[in-house]
Structure formats: C-alpha cells, structure tokens
N, C-alpha and C positions, 0 to 999 in steps of 0.2 A: 373198324372199331379197335381202339388201342388198349393193349393189356397194361396192367400196372404191377410194379414190383411189390414186395411185402411192405416196404416202408411207405411207398406212395399210396398203395391200396389202403393201408392203415390210416394215412392222412385224409384221403377222400372219404372213407367210410366213417371215420371218427367225427369229422366235421358234420357229416349228414346226421349221424346219430345224436350229436350234441344239439344241432338245430331242432331235431325232432323232440328231444327231451326238454329243451327250453320252451318249445311250443306247448308241450304237455304240462310243464310247471305253470305257465301262464294260464293255460286252459283250466286247470283244477280250481284255482280260487274263483274264476268266473262261473264255473259250473256250481260251486258251493253257494255262491251268491244267488243263483237261480233256484237250486234245489233245497238249500238250507242244510244244516249239519245232519239232521235226521235223514233227509233225502240222499245226501252223499253217502251216508253209512249204508243205506239200502243199495245204492249204485255199486259200491265196492263189493258187496256180497255177490251181486250179479256178475260183475266183471271177473271176480276171482274164479267163479264157476266156468265162465267162458275161457279164461286163460288156461285152466287145467286141460280142458278138451283141446284147445288150440295146440298146446305143447305136445300132447300125446299124439296128435294126428299130423303135426307139421314140423316141429323143430328138429326132431331126430332125423327124419328123412331128408330135410333140407341139408343138414350137415353131411348126411350119408351121400347125398347126390354130389355135393362139392368135393368130398373126399374121393369118390369113385371117378368122377370126371377128371380130376387133377391127376390121378394115378394113370388113367388110360392115355391121357395126353402126354404124360411124362414118358410113356412107353411107345409114343408115336402111333397111337391107335385111335384117332378121332372118329373113325367109323363106328366103333363100338361105343364110344363116349356119347355120340348122338343117339344111338339106339337105346342106351341106358337112360338118357334123359326122357325120351318119348315113353318108355315103359314106366318110368317113375311118375310121369305126369298122369298117365292112365290110372295107376294105382292110387295116386293122391285124389283124383276126382272121385273115384269110387269110395275111398275111405272117408273123404270129407263129407260126401253126401250122407253116408251112414252115421257118422259122428254128429252131424248137424241134426238129423232126425232124432238121434238118441238124446241129445241135449234138450231138444224141444219136449220130448216125452217125459224126461226125468226132472224138468224144471220145478214142478210143485214139490217133489220129494226132496230136492236139494234145499229149497227155501224153507221147508218145514224143519229140516235138520238144523238149519242155521237160525231157526226161530225168526225168520224174516219173510213171511209169505208175500209181502208187498213187492218182492224182487222177481216174482214169477214171470210177469209180462216182460220185464227187461231181459231176462235170460232167454225167453222165447224170441224176442226181437233180435238177439245176437246169434241165434241158431244158424241162419243162412250164411253168416260171415264165415263159418267154419269151412264150408266148401270153397268159397271165394279165396280165402287165405291159403287153402290147400294148393290150389292152382298157382297162386302167387309164390308159394314156397318152392315149387318145382322149378320155376324160372329163376328165382333168386339163387337156388342151389347150383344151377347150371352156370349162371353168370359168375358166381364166386369161384367155381371150379376152373373156369376159363380165365380167371383173373380180370374180368371186365367189371371192375368195382364201381366205376363212375356211374354206370347205368343203374346198378343197385342203389347207389347213394341217392340219385335223383328220384327214384321210385319211392324211397322212404320219405323224402321231404314232401313229395306230392301227396302221398297217402296221409301223412299226419296233418298237413295243411287242410285238406278237404275234410278229414275227420273232425278237426276242431271246429270249423265253420258250420258243418252240417249238424254236429252233435249239440253245439250251443244253441243253434237255431231251433232244432227239434225239441230240446229241453224247454226253452223259453215258450214256445208255442203250445206245447202239450201240458205244461204246468197249469195253463188256464183251464184245462179239463179236470185234471186230478194229479195228485202227487205221484201215484204209481205210473201214470202215463208220461209224466214229466221225466221220471227216472228212465223209462224206456226210450223216450226221445233223446236222452243223453247218450244212448248207445248207437243211434242210427248212423252216425258218421263213420263208425268202424267198418261197416259193410261197404258204404259208398267209397270211402277212401281206398280200401283194399281193391275194389273193382277198378278204379282208375289206375292204380299201380300195376295191376295185371295187364290192362290195355297198353300202358306205356312200355312194359317189358316185352310184350308180344310184338309191338311195333318195332322195337329195337332188335329183336331176334330176327325178324324177317327182313328188315331194312339192312341189317348187317350181313345178310345172307348166311346166317349161322346154321340154317337148315340144310346147307349144301357142304359137301366135303370135297376139297380139291385133291386130285391124285397125288400131287407133290407132297401133301401133308401126311398121307397114309403110308406106313411101312407095310409093304405087301407080305412080308414075312411075319408080321405080328399075328399073334394067336387070335383066331376068330371065335369069340364067345357066342354060345347059344343064348337065346332069350332067357331060358331058365337059369343059366349060369349068371347072367347079368342081374336078374331079379334076386337070385340067392346072395350074390355079392352085396347088392344094395341093401337087402334086408339084414345081412350079417353085420353091416356097418351101422345101419339106421336103428335097428332094434335096441342094441345096448345104449346108443346115444339117447334114444327115446326113453328108455328105462331110467337113465341118469337124469335127464331133464324132468321126466315125469315124477320121479321120487322127490325132487326138489319142490315142484309145484303141488304135488299131492300133499306133501308135508305142510306146505303153506296153506293149502285149502283146509286140511284137517285142523291146522293151527287156528285158522280164522273161526272155525266152528267152536273150538275150545275157548278162544278168547271171548267171543260173543256170549257164550253161555257162562263162563266164569266171571265176567263182568257183572252179570245179573246176580250170580252167587255172592259176589262181593258187596251186594247191597245197592247197586246202581239201578235206578228205574230205567225202563226201556229207552226213553229218549236220551238219557244221560249215557247209557251204554253205547248206543249208536253214535253219539257225538264223540265219545272217547275212542271208539274204533275208527271213526273218521280222522281223529287226530293222529292215530298210528299210521293210517294210510297216507296222510300228508307227509309225515316223516319219511316213510318208505319211498314216496315219489321223489323227494329231494335226495335221499340216500342213493338212489339209482341214477341220478344225473351224471356224476363222474363215471359211473359204471358203464354208461353207454359207450364211452370211448374204449373201455376194456372189451366190451362186446364186439366192437368193430375190429379190434386187434385180434380177438379170438377167431373172428370170421375169416380173416386173411391168413392167420397162422395155421389153421387146420389143413387146408389144401397144400400149404408150403411144406409143413412137416411130413404130410402124407406122401407128397411127391418125392421128397428127399429120402424117405424110408423105402419107397418103392425101388429106387435105384441104388440103395445102400450108401448114401452120402452122409456118413456119421458127422463129419466136420460141419456140414451145413445145418444138421439138426442141432448140434451144440450151440452154434451161433444164433440160430433162431430162438432157442429156449432162453438163452441169456438176454437177448435183445428184448424178448417179450416181458421177462421179469423186470428188466430195467424200465421199460415203458410203463408197466403197472405202477411201480413206485413213483415214477415221474408224474403220473396223473393223480394217484390216490393219496399220497402224503400231503401235498398242498391242499387238496380238497378237504381232507380231514381237518387240517389246521384252520382253513378258511371257514368251514361250517361251524366249528367249535367257537371261534372268536366272534364271528359275525352272525351267530344264530338269531339274536334278538332283532338286529336290523333287517335280516332276510325275512323273518316272519312279519315284520312291520310292512315291508314293501309288498308282500303277498297278501297282506291283510288277514293273516291267520291270527286270530285273537288269543288262542290258547294252544298249549302243546309245545312251546319253544324248548322246554327242558328235554324233550325227546331228541331234538336235533343236537342240542348243546352237549349232552352226555352220551349220545348213541352213535355219533358220526365216526368213531374209531372203527366201526365195522366195515366202513368203506374200503379200508386197506385189505382186510382179510377176504372180503367178498371178491375184490378184483383178483387177488392171488389165486383163490380156489377155482375161479372160472378159467384162468389161463392154465393152471395145473391140470384141470380136467381135459382141456383141449389137447394138452401135451400127451396125456394118456391115450386119448382117442387117436391122435395122429400116429402114435407108436403101436397101435393095435391093442393096447391094454384097456379095453372099453369099460370093463366093470370096476376097475380100481377106484376111479373117482366116484362111482355110484355108491360103493360100500362105505367109503370114508364120509361122503355127504350124508348117507343114511344115519351114521353115528351122530353127526351134528344135529340132524333133524330130530332124532329121538331125544337128545338132550334138550332141545328147544321145547318139544311138546311137554316133557316132564316139568321143566322149569316154569313154563307158562301155566300149567295146570296148578302148580303149587303157589306161585307168586301172584298171578293175576287174580286168583280167588281171594287173596288177602285184602280186606277193605282198606288198610293203610298203604298198600302198595298198588293194587289194581293195574292200570295200564302201564305203569313204569316197569312192572315185571317183564314186559315184552322186550325191554331194552337189554336186560341181562341175558335173556334167551337168544336174542338176535346176535349178540356178540359171540356167545358160546356156539351157536349154530354154524358160524363161519370160522371161528378160531380152531376148533377141534380138527376139522378136515384139513385146514391149512397146514397144521403141524404134521399130521400123518402123511399127507401128500408130499411134503418137502422131504421127509425121510425116505419115502418110496422112490422119488425121483433121484435123489443124491446117493443113497446107500444101496438100494436094490437095483435100479436101472444104471447107476454109475455115471450120471450126467452131473458134473459139478456146477452147482448154482450158489454163488457167494452172495447171500442176502445182505450181509453187512456192507460189502463193497458196492453193490448195486443201489443200496438205500442211502449211502453216505451223502452224496450230493443233494438228493431231494430233501433229506432230513435237515441238513444244515441250511439250505436255501429256504425251506418252508418255515423253519424256526425264525429266521431273520425276517421273512415276510410277515409272520404272525405278530411279531413285536411291533412292526411298523403299522399294520392295519388295526391292531388293538389301540395304539395310541391315537391314530387318526379317528377311529370310531369313538373314542372317549371325547376327543375334541369336537367332532361333528355333533355328538349327543348334547353337548353344552349349549349349542346354538338354539335349541328348542324351535326348530323350523317346522313348517307345515308338512303335510304328507308328500306333496310333489317335490319340494326342495330336499326333504329327508331321503326320499327314494333316489333322487339324482346323486346326492352325496354318498349314499350307500353304493351305488353303481360305480361312482368315481373311485371309491375306496377299493372295490373289488378289482377294477382295472389297474389301479396303482399296485395292488398286491400281485397281480399277474405279471406286471412289468418287472417288479423287484425280483420275483421268483425266477423269471426267465433270465434276467441278467446274471443273477447269482448262480444259476445252473450253468451258464456259459463260462463264467469265470472260475468256478470250482471244479469244472470238468465233469459235472453231473450228466452232461450230454456232450459228446465229442463232435468235432467238425464232420467226421465221416458219417456219424449217425444222423446228424442234421441234414447232411447232403442226401442221405438215403430217403429221408422223409420228404424234403423239398429243397432242391438247389436254389430256388428262387428266394426262399426265406433266408437261406445262408448268405446269399449275395446282398440282402438288405441289411445285414448286421454291419455296424461300423468297423472299419479296418482295424482300429485299435483293439477292439474286443476279439476280432478274428485271430489276430496274432497271439493273443493270450490263450486261445482255446487249444485243447489237446487234439 
C-alpha cells in the first residue's frame, strides 16, 4: 500500500470529497421530489439530531487516532501505533453502541423539542448507524495517520454511492405507506453505505498486512507505552477535538430548534415553516460543497503538522500552515464568486423553486467557513486544542442571538439566518488569525495568499456573468438550459485555472506537489510563465 504526501493526499481526498458532495447535491432535489418540501423539512430535523450524536462519538476520536498514529510513526514506534488503533477501535465500538441506544431512546424527546414529532421514526432508523460509523471512524483515523489516503477516498465514494441509491429507493417505496415512513426510508442508505465502507477498509487493512509490524520498522529503543498511557494519550487528543466539533454541531442543532420555533412565531403556518427550513437546508448543502475540499485538506494537514511538531520541525510547520491557507483561498474565493453570480441558474438546474436569494447573498460565508476549519486544525496539530473551540463558541452564541431576534421578525424570517451564518464564521476567523500570527508567532500573509485567487476569480466572475446573461436570452428548455449552465461553470473553472497559473496564484512547485501529471499536461508556454 502506497503512502501519499500532504499535497497528493489532499488531491486524492479532495476529489473523493467533491464527488461525494456532488452526489449529495444531486440526491437532495431527488429526495425532495419524493418527500416534498414538508417531508424534507422533517428529514432535516432527524438528520441534524443524528449528525450531532455522530460528531460527539466519532469525529473527535477519528482525528485523535490520526494524530496519535502519525506521531508514533514519526518516532519510529509502529508497534505502539498498531496497539493504539486496536484500543481505539474497541473504545469506539462500545461508545457507538451506547450512543446509538441513547439516540433511539431520546428520539421522541428530541422531536418534541423541535415541534416535529413526525421525525421520531426516522431518528430511530438512524440509531444503528452510530455504531457502524464508529467502527468506520477507527479505520479512517488509522489510514489517515499512516497517510494511506487513497483507501479512505475510495471508501467515502463507495459509502455515498450506496447511501444515495438505498435512501432514494427506501424513500420512494415507503412513501406509499405514509410520509413518516417515507422520511425514515430516506435515512436507510446511511447505515448500509457506512457498512460497506467498513468492509472495504477492513479488507484493505488485512490485505495490506497492516496488522503486522516488521522488525526493520520498529526502533527497539523507542519508549514502550502501556495500554493505559495510549488510551490516555488518545483521549487527551480526542476529547478536546470532540468538544470543538461538538460545540459547532450542538450550536447548529440548538439553532435548528430556534429557527423552527421562531419561524412559527414570525407568523408562518406549520407547512410554510417546514418549507422555509427546507430552503435553508438546501442553501447549506450547497454552501458545504466547496468546503468538502477544505475538509480533505484538514484531514491530511492534522497528521502532517502533528508529526512535524513531534520532532520539532518548525520550518515544516510554517510551510504547511501557509500552504493550507493558500489552498483554502484557492478553493473558496472562486466558489463564492461562482455561487453568487450563478445562483439563479444553479437553482434552476436543481429545480429548487424558491430560496435562491439565500445562495446569492449568503455564499460569502464559504470563505470564512473554510478558513476557520483550517485554523482549528492548526491549533489541534500544535496542541492548542481548546483555542478553536472557544473562538467558535463566540461565533455560535452570536448566531443564536441573531437568529432569535431576526428570524422571529415577520418581514425578515428565514433571511435572518444568512446574517447569523456569516457572523458565526467571521468572528472566529478574525480571532483565530490574531492568535496564530500574534500569539503563536506563525506569519500568515492573508493578502499575499489571497491576491491571485481574488484577481483570477474576479475575471472569472465577469466572464461567467456575461455568458449567463447571454444564455438566459436564449429562452431554452430545461435540458438545454442545464447544459448551458454546466458549460458556463466549466468555462469559468478553465478561466480561473489559467489566470491562477499566469498570475502566480499557484506556483509550479505547489502544482507539482499536488500532481506532477497535471503539471505535465499544462502547455509549455504557460509553464514558462509560471513562477
């Protein structure tokens, strides 16, 4: 099994995450067509509850595993790295079983708080998924720590593909029985997809003989950790990461309760309130499409920074931080411009009849969301686990307050969630940047790193806007209009890529780090002009 560098790992995982998110974006409008706007609003309540439990039981320990495994391998101690993985897997199985049972029991109380009792069966249908994803997280954490990114990438694609097929099929068949069963059917693929992903990674683990340690790999002078020491290390890494991720998702869950209730206070009837909340969920699903690439970057950045910190390589840490910040701008800036300019055509392609204003005016949050995710991972890699948690908590409190005030206003209602969404990410972004640059002393030049993406994205935005206006004048049918929109998106991507190469937004060394094959495909004339 072949290991990948930070750049190549980022490329593999980002492509996988992007494919997964594209499948998700295609899946949502199909699910809405099956369930309807009200049914989708109920589905979102159920999935928000599951996501919170999933994050609390899986996300933190997965990153903790990858951090611990990478540190032990950097210290030439694979024996203890394997023991740490096995201990973490046992802990996750037990924790996942307990959390799944807890979610099953608490389902009616959660749905009552959200004033959506129809979501109870769907939440209970998701309960077994918690234990399956717990086992999956242990393997993914190990593979990330070992930098075997391609196996993780493949498992994500397989998981989402099966999820989409089974969930749509389940929703379609069970809608014939009743709406609440149709919503529950829309969650079935989550469990089945996760199960197949677990089986794939288990196969790769044993096929690659990763359960064996060669003598040549082990430093006999390396410190031999006891089982308790490994568990304590794992928990000391995982707990603060879990708290950080849990704070974000707990804030989101509480926020969903506030929004659902305040929409009713604003005078919307039940069906209209659920439809408005469904519109917000559509916007957030699109908002997180470019963020999937940042998530991939964060996944490979954490073990890289952790390993460099373990051996005291400060120069490597500085390079990785600046590389990550630059990659965030490279992805998020054109995404913001493209979503803003093409909001209408994108909604037309997805057949989202309402809510386009949410994407048009709210996509600026993509930039701040990407930055705080990378900043939080930088803190975690450097051992400052709670810094990102506290700054994010400030953003969440601002969001809850803004939503309570604005969403409850009849003339504002769901649009108030946009203001709170931007504030939620902008506040921690500013504070985190200060902590990284002034307190920790790592120089991060935002203007320099953003210059190329901003110039290139602005040029791209002008071109796709003019093309969009031209295509809109044709008054073509749905299929032709959708094709023209996709053509416009690909033209924009091409213009942005060429502009980035010519303006030095990405250098030849950085592109070679991601993929030498892509670099070789670039025309020689452009290669000579690259920095």
